[in-house]
N, C-alpha and C positions, 0 to 999 in steps of 0.2 A: 547048735548051742555050745558046741565044744569050745569055741573061742571065748565065749563069755565065762565059762567055767575055768578055763585056763588063766584068764585075767584074774579071777578071784583067787585061784590057787597061788599065782605069783604074788598077789598083793599080801596074802597071808604069810607067805614065805618071807617077803621083804620085811613085814612087821616083826616077825620072830627074830630075824637077823639084826634089825635095829635095836630091839629090846635087849639082845645079848651084848651089844656094843656099848651101851650107855655106862658111863663111869659114875660112881657115887660122887656126890657133891662134897667138896672139902669145906670144913668149917672155916670161919674167918681166922681163928687162932692157928689152925694147922697151915693155912695158906700163908699167913704172915711168917710163921716159923720156917716154912720151906723157902720162901723168898729170901729171908735173911741168911739162911744156910747157903743158898745158891750165890747170893751176893758175896758172902765171905769166901767161898771157893774161887769166885772170879777175882776178888781182890788179891788172894794169895797167888793165883796164876799171874796176874799182872805184875805183882812185886817180883816174882821169880824171873819174869821176862826182863824187867828193868835191870835186875841184878846181873843177869847173863849179858845184857847189852853193855852194861857198864864194865863188866869184866872183859868182855870181848874187845871193846874199844881201848881199854887199858893195855891189853896184851898186844894189840896191833901197834900201839904207840911205842912200846918197849922194844919191838923188833926193828924199828927204824933207826 
């Protein structure tokens, strides 16, 4: 019966591990705020990249 007991032990161990990994659910308001903040960060990064690209192409043209 050792194998049956071992399966049960492993099952309990796995349940405890999964219970510790669960994240609390975000409310809809918090989720919307986080998404908006993430979008703003991405827009800022994109704007910075475009400015660097514009500055880089302008610098390359002035060297010629």
